[in-house]
C-alpha positions as CSV (number, residue, x, y, z in Angstrom):
1,X,7.8,-19.8,20.3
2,X,9.5,-18.5,17.2
3,X,13.2,-17.9,17.4
4,X,14.1,-14.6,15.9
5,X,17.2,-15.6,14.1
6,X,17.2,-12.7,11.7
7,X,15.2,-10.9,9.0
8,X,14.8,-11.4,5.3
9,X,14.1,-8.2,3.5
10,X,12.4,-8.8,0.1
11,X,12.3,-6.0,-2.4
12,X,10.1,-6.5,-5.6
13,X,11.4,-4.3,-8.4
14,X,10.2,-3.3,-11.8
15,X,11.9,-0.4,-13.6
16,X,12.9,1.4,-10.5
17,X,16.3,2.7,-11.5
18,X,15.4,6.1,-10.1
19,X,14.8,4.8,-6.5
20,X,16.3,1.4,-6.0
21,X,19.8,2.5,-4.8
22,X,18.3,4.9,-2.2
23,X,15.9,2.1,-1.1
24,X,18.6,-0.6,-0.7
25,X,21.1,1.7,1.0
26,X,18.5,2.7,3.6
27,X,17.5,-0.9,4.3
28,X,21.1,-2.1,4.7
29,X,21.9,0.9,7.0
30,X,18.9,0.1,9.1
31,X,19.8,-3.6,9.3
32,X,23.4,-2.8,10.3
33,X,22.3,-0.5,13.0
34,X,19.9,-3.1,14.4
35,X,22.9,-5.5,14.9
36,X,20.8,-8.5,13.7
37,X,21.4,-11.0,11.0
38,X,19.8,-10.1,7.8
39,X,19.6,-10.7,4.0
40,X,18.3,-8.5,1.3
41,X,16.6,-10.2,-1.6
42,X,15.7,-8.1,-4.7
43,X,13.3,-9.7,-7.1
44,X,13.5,-8.1,-10.5
45,X,10.3,-8.4,-12.5
46,X,11.5,-7.9,-16.1
47,X,13.0,-4.4,-15.6
48,X,14.4,-2.8,-18.8
49,X,15.8,0.5,-17.3
50,X,19.0,-0.7,-15.7
51,X,17.5,-1.3,-12.3
52,X,19.1,-4.7,-12.0
53,X,22.6,-3.3,-12.8
54,X,22.2,-0.8,-9.9
55,X,21.1,-3.6,-7.5
56,X,24.1,-5.8,-8.5
57,X,26.5,-3.2,-7.2
58,X,25.2,-3.6,-3.7
59,X,25.5,-6.5,-1.2
60,X,22.1,-8.1,-2.0
61,X,20.8,-11.3,-3.6
62,X,19.2,-10.6,-7.0
63,X,16.5,-12.9,-8.4
64,X,14.7,-12.6,-11.7
65,X,11.0,-13.5,-12.6
66,X,8.4,-12.8,-15.2
67,X,5.5,-13.2,-12.7
68,X,2.3,-11.4,-13.6
69,X,1.2,-10.1,-10.2
70,X,2.7,-8.3,-7.2
71,X,1.8,-11.2,-4.9
72,X,3.6,-13.7,-7.2
73,X,6.8,-11.6,-7.2
74,X,6.8,-11.3,-3.4
75,X,6.1,-14.9,-2.9
76,X,9.0,-15.8,-5.2
77,X,11.3,-13.8,-3.0
78,X,9.9,-15.3,0.2
79,X,10.5,-18.9,-1.2
80,X,14.2,-18.5,-0.9
81,X,14.3,-16.5,2.4
82,X,16.2,-18.1,5.2
83,X,15.2,-16.0,8.3
84,X,12.1,-16.2,10.6
85,X,10.8,-12.6,9.8
86,X,9.9,-11.6,6.3
87,X,9.9,-7.9,5.5
88,X,8.4,-6.8,2.2
89,X,9.5,-3.3,1.0
90,X,8.8,-1.8,-2.4
91,X,11.7,-0.5,-4.4
92,X,10.6,3.1,-4.2
93,X,10.6,3.0,-0.4
94,X,13.2,4.6,2.0
95,X,13.2,3.3,5.5
96,X,14.4,5.2,8.6
97,X,17.5,4.3,10.6
98,X,15.6,2.7,13.5
99,X,13.1,0.8,11.4
100,X,14.5,-2.7,11.9
101,X,15.4,-2.1,15.5
102,X,11.8,-1.2,16.3
103,X,10.5,-4.2,14.3
104,X,12.6,-6.6,16.3
105,X,11.6,-5.0,19.6
106,X,7.9,-5.5,18.7
107,X,8.3,-9.1,17.6
108,X,10.4,-10.1,20.7
109,X,7.9,-8.4,23.1
110,X,4.7,-10.0,21.8
111,X,4.6,-13.5,20.3
112,X,0.9,-13.0,19.3
113,X,2.0,-10.5,16.6
114,X,1.6,-12.1,13.3
115,X,2.4,-9.1,11.1
116,X,3.7,-5.6,11.6
117,X,4.2,-2.5,9.5
118,X,3.4,1.1,9.2
119,X,2.0,3.8,6.8
120,X,3.9,5.1,3.8
121,X,4.6,8.9,4.0
122,X,5.1,11.3,1.1
123,X,8.5,12.9,0.9
124,X,8.8,16.4,2.6
125,X,9.5,18.0,-0.8
126,X,6.6,16.3,-2.6
127,X,4.2,18.3,-4.8
128,X,0.9,19.7,-3.5
129,X,-1.0,17.0,-5.4
130,X,0.9,14.3,-3.5
131,X,0.7,16.0,-0.1
132,X,-3.0,16.5,-0.5
133,X,-3.6,12.8,-0.5
134,X,-0.6,11.4,1.4
135,X,0.8,12.8,4.7
136,X,4.4,13.8,5.3
137,X,3.9,13.5,9.0
138,X,1.3,11.6,11.1
139,X,-0.1,11.7,14.6
140,X,1.2,8.9,16.8
141,X,-1.2,6.0,16.4
142,X,-1.1,2.2,16.9
143,X,-3.8,0.0,15.2
144,X,-4.0,-3.6,16.3
145,X,-6.3,-4.9,13.6
146,X,-4.8,-3.1,10.6
147,X,-4.6,-3.7,6.9
148,X,-0.9,-3.3,6.2
149,X,0.4,-1.8,2.9
150,X,2.4,-4.2,0.8
151,X,5.2,-1.5,0.5
152,X,5.8,-1.8,4.3
153,X,4.7,-5.3,5.4
154,X,6.5,-7.6,7.7
155,X,5.3,-11.0,8.9
156,X,6.5,-14.1,10.7
157,X,7.7,-16.6,8.2
158,X,5.7,-19.5,9.8
159,X,2.4,-17.6,9.6
160,X,3.2,-16.5,6.0
161,X,3.8,-20.1,4.9
162,X,0.9,-21.5,6.8
163,X,-1.4,-19.1,5.0
164,X,0.0,-19.7,1.6
165,X,1.6,-16.2,1.2
166,X,0.1,-13.4,-0.9
167,X,-2.8,-14.2,-3.2
168,X,-1.2,-14.5,-6.6
169,X,-4.4,-14.1,-8.5
170,X,-4.9,-10.5,-7.3
171,X,-3.5,-7.6,-9.3
172,X,-3.8,-5.3,-6.3
173,X,-5.1,-5.4,-2.7
174,X,-3.1,-8.6,-2.1
175,X,-1.8,-6.9,1.0
176,X,-5.3,-6.3,2.4
177,X,-6.2,-9.8,1.6
178,X,-3.2,-11.3,3.5
179,X,-3.8,-8.9,6.4
180,X,-7.4,-10.1,6.8
181,X,-6.3,-13.8,6.6
182,X,-3.7,-13.2,9.3
183,X,-6.3,-11.6,11.5
184,X,-8.8,-14.4,10.9
185,X,-6.1,-17.0,11.8
186,X,-6.0,-15.4,15.4
187,X,-2.8,-13.4,15.1
188,X,-2.6,-9.6,15.4
189,X,-1.8,-7.4,12.6
190,X,-0.3,-4.1,14.0
191,X,0.4,-0.8,12.2
192,X,2.4,1.7,14.1
193,X,3.2,5.2,12.8
194,X,6.7,4.9,14.4
195,X,7.3,2.3,11.7
196,X,6.4,4.7,8.9
197,X,8.5,4.7,5.7
198,X,8.9,7.3,2.9
199,X,7.3,6.4,-0.4
200,X,9.1,8.2,-3.3
201,X,6.9,6.7,-6.0
202,X,3.5,8.3,-5.4
203,X,2.0,9.7,-8.7
204,X,2.4,13.4,-8.9
205,X,-0.1,14.3,-11.6
206,X,-3.9,14.1,-11.8
207,X,-3.5,11.6,-14.7
208,X,-1.1,9.5,-12.7
209,X,-3.5,9.5,-9.7
210,X,-6.4,8.5,-11.9
211,X,-4.4,5.7,-13.6
212,X,-3.2,4.3,-10.3
213,X,-6.8,4.1,-9.0
214,X,-8.0,2.4,-12.1
215,X,-5.4,-0.2,-11.4
216,X,-6.4,-0.5,-7.7
217,X,-10.1,-0.5,-8.6
218,X,-9.8,-3.4,-11.1
219,X,-9.7,-6.0,-8.4
220,X,-11.5,-4.4,-5.4
221,X,-14.5,-6.7,-5.6
222,X,-12.4,-9.8,-5.9
223,X,-10.2,-8.7,-3.0
224,X,-13.0,-7.3,-0.7
225,X,-16.3,-8.6,-1.9
226,X,-19.2,-6.4,-3.0
227,X,-20.2,-4.6,0.2
228,X,-17.6,-5.2,2.9
229,X,-15.1,-2.4,2.0
230,X,-15.8,1.2,2.7
231,X,-13.9,2.5,-0.3
232,X,-15.8,0.1,-2.6
233,X,-19.1,1.3,-1.2
234,X,-18.0,4.9,-1.7
235,X,-17.1,4.1,-5.3
236,X,-20.6,2.7,-5.9
237,X,-22.2,5.8,-4.5
238,X,-19.9,8.1,-6.5
239,X,-20.7,6.3,-9.8
240,X,-24.4,6.4,-9.0
241,X,-24.4,10.1,-8.4
242,X,-22.5,10.8,-11.6
243,X,-25.0,8.7,-13.5
244,X,-27.8,10.8,-12.1
245,X,-26.0,14.0,-13.0
246,X,-25.4,12.7,-16.6
247,X,-29.2,12.0,-16.8
248,X,-30.0,15.5,-15.4
249,X,-32.2,16.5,-18.4
250,X,-34.4,13.4,-17.8
251,X,-34.8,13.9,-14.1
252,X,-36.7,16.3,-11.8
253,X,-34.7,19.2,-10.5
254,X,-34.9,17.8,-7.0
255,X,-33.2,14.6,-8.1
256,X,-30.4,16.5,-9.8
257,X,-29.8,18.6,-6.6
258,X,-29.9,15.5,-4.4
259,X,-27.3,13.8,-6.6
260,X,-25.1,17.0,-6.7
261,X,-25.3,17.5,-2.9
262,X,-24.7,13.8,-2.2
263,X,-21.6,13.7,-4.4
264,X,-20.2,16.8,-2.9
265,X,-20.7,15.4,0.6
266,X,-19.0,12.1,-0.5
267,X,-16.0,13.9,-1.9
268,X,-15.7,15.9,1.3
269,X,-15.8,12.8,3.5
270,X,-13.2,11.0,1.3
271,X,-11.0,14.2,1.3
272,X,-11.3,14.5,5.0
273,X,-10.3,10.9,5.4
274,X,-7.0,11.7,3.6
275,X,-6.4,14.5,6.1
276,X,-7.6,13.2,9.4
277,X,-4.4,11.5,10.6
278,X,-2.0,14.1,9.6
279,X,0.1,15.7,12.3
280,X,-1.2,19.2,11.3
281,X,-4.5,20.1,9.8
282,X,-4.9,22.6,6.9
283,X,-8.2,23.7,5.4
284,X,-6.2,24.5,2.2
285,X,-5.0,20.9,1.9
286,X,-8.6,19.7,2.8
287,X,-10.0,21.6,-0.1
288,X,-7.2,20.3,-2.4
289,X,-8.0,16.8,-1.2
290,X,-11.7,17.2,-2.0
291,X,-10.8,18.3,-5.5
292,X,-8.4,15.4,-6.1
293,X,-10.9,12.9,-4.6
294,X,-13.0,13.4,-7.7
295,X,-10.2,11.9,-9.9
296,X,-9.4,9.3,-7.2
297,X,-13.0,8.0,-7.1
298,X,-13.4,8.3,-10.9
299,X,-10.4,6.1,-11.4
300,X,-11.7,3.6,-8.8
301,X,-15.1,3.6,-10.6
302,X,-13.6,2.9,-14.0
303,X,-11.5,0.1,-12.5
304,X,-14.7,-1.3,-10.8
305,X,-16.6,-1.2,-14.1
306,X,-13.7,-3.0,-15.8
307,X,-13.8,-5.7,-13.1
308,X,-17.6,-6.1,-13.4
309,X,-17.4,-6.4,-17.2
310,X,-14.8,-9.2,-17.0
311,X,-16.7,-10.9,-14.1
312,X,-20.1,-10.9,-16.0
């Protein structure tokens, strides 16, 4: 049985001068309220905007690395951590006051819990673009076989070390990969909406959303395989439909209509998926999500094509 001697909070950081102070102050406040032993380890990944100077003003340990992947940055921080629970929080995250108290209660109650976290919410004052994709409030929900986001991911140190940490070869989806390996090892991986955090760094333009999804899409096959991930399958279908629409002049009208209807249905499903767990449902936000889903899937598709070209 693991002894919960404290928690090591690891914050990877790259050019986050806008958010890092708010992030660290919220983490320290939550840790103090919990009454448990803690340490905060900030891992600066070649920031050039003054982020490290801000971090140095606070009571944290500051490391520096030129690692080339998010997993490598997180693993470097974990390598010097001293406590039995590792908490990975991105530098643009703000945690609630009771976040660490809830985490400790979970881990103490159930020794089978290998990893624990929650969703990342948009700020209440975020733009309509951000709120159309990411919720500001969620229905109460607990998932016991979850894929945790790397921005809000805690794990027992023994399990993390036994599994070799995050996959350093993945540019994205290293959090999904570790979640699946934890589940395969026989431990549970729990997501609870009461452990939700606020993510201040969501892209707030269509171009930003597109670029973020190109990045995510560039390793989706390497992380998930060809046909095991729903979003990867949706991306295949989206790209196929758009290919049919581009070849409209060479195809029968019935094929064009089928491709158009299929793509519209796909965008509706993806848009609804962004809305389904929100605390309140809005048709206006659903239609906005359907619109934005085009750019979301287009980015994923471009990233997937880039990955396939490198692979073959």
